N, C-alpha and C positions, 0 to 999 in steps of 0.2 A: 268708476277703473280706471286707472291712465293707459295710457299709447301708451307703448314701447317706448323706447329709445332706437334711437337708430340703430346702433350695432346690435341691440338685438333683435328687431327686427330681420336684420340684414344676417346676421348667424341664423337666423328660421330659414331665411330665403334659401340661405349656401344648402343646408338640410335639406329642403324641399324640391330643389333641380339636382341634386347630385350632379355627376358629370355629365351630363343630359347634354345634348347642343338648342340653344335658345335661337329664337326667332321675333325680332323686331320692326319694327314698321318705323324704319329714322333715327332709328338707335346709335348708329352708331359717327350721325354727331348731331344726338338728344338726349339718348338715355343713357349711355354709354360713359358722353360726357360728362354727365350730372354722379351719373352715381360711383366715374372716379375722383370724382370733387368730393366728395361726400366720406368714402372711402382716405381720403386723403390724410383729412379734416380730424375722423378718428382714429386716425392711424390703424384702417385696415387693409390687408390684401384686398386687390379688387378681383375681383373670377379672373376664372384659368378657362370657362368651361368655349366653346366654341361658340362664336352668334352668326346668323345670321340676317341681313338683314331686308325686307321685302323692297324698299325703296332701292336701294343697290342693286340689289337679285334683277328686279325687274329693267331699272337703268340701265344694267349689263348687256339685254339684248332687243332695249328700245331706242337707242341712243337718239333717233332723232325726235324721241316727245319731250318737246321744249316748254310743257305747261311743271309745275309744281305735281310729283306725286305725293300726294297726301293721301294718306287711309281714303276718302270720301272719290278722290279721286281714278283711283284702284278701283274702287264698288264702282263705279260704274266704266269702268274698261271694263272691267270683267263683267259687268251686268247681273252682279249678287244679291238677289233680293234680302235687302235688311230689315223690310218690315215685322214690326214689334218687337225688333233689337234695339235697347235704351243703348243707347251711343256713350260715348264716355264715363262708361260703367266700368274698369278695369275687368271683370271678367265676362261679361258681353262683347271689349273690343276682341279678350281675347281669341271669342271663337270669330268672331269678323277676322281679322287677323291668321288664323289657321285656314281660313278658307280661302284669304289670298295669295295664302303661300300655296295651295294645293293645286289653284293656280296655275300662277309660277308655276311651278314645279311641271305643271301638266304642259306647260307650252315649254320648258326644256325640255321632256323629252318629244316633243314635234318636233324639234328642234338636232334631235341628238346630241344634245347637250349633256355632260354626263358630270360636269363642276362649275362653280364659279368661283373664278376671280374678282376681288372687289380690286376697282383699274382704278386708280389717283387718275390715269388720265381718261377717263370717262367720266363726267362733271354732272351732275343732279340739279338742278332745282333747289335752292331751300328757300326755307321759312325763315320765319326773323323768330330766334330763341326770345322769348322777355324774356327784357331787364333780371328782374326776381328772382333767376336761372343763373344768370353769371357772375354775380358775387357772392 
């Protein structure tokens, strides 16, 4: 069986997500630029769904953190038990990101914050994007 083309997979993904809010980990700097590049390449419109990024949301309330806010960092920070979870598996990672998101939302509630604004003045430690994604 031949895998679907990018266009076919993207159309199925759009049907699957509908108009729901998407939650990512480092999506503002990684997933969304890659998706935009592929959409541009295939002449497809980029998603218009709202997107929340756990890395940006965490950085918004923890500007004092100097470490790279990776998934592993957030797992350690929130002391999440990931025993038995096969990391770097798409479905399993979605579950981990959901738990991280819930932890961040709990912190927002504790701080009585009812919003998040991506603030360009608050810098996040970045990771190096592999060369294969830049061309």
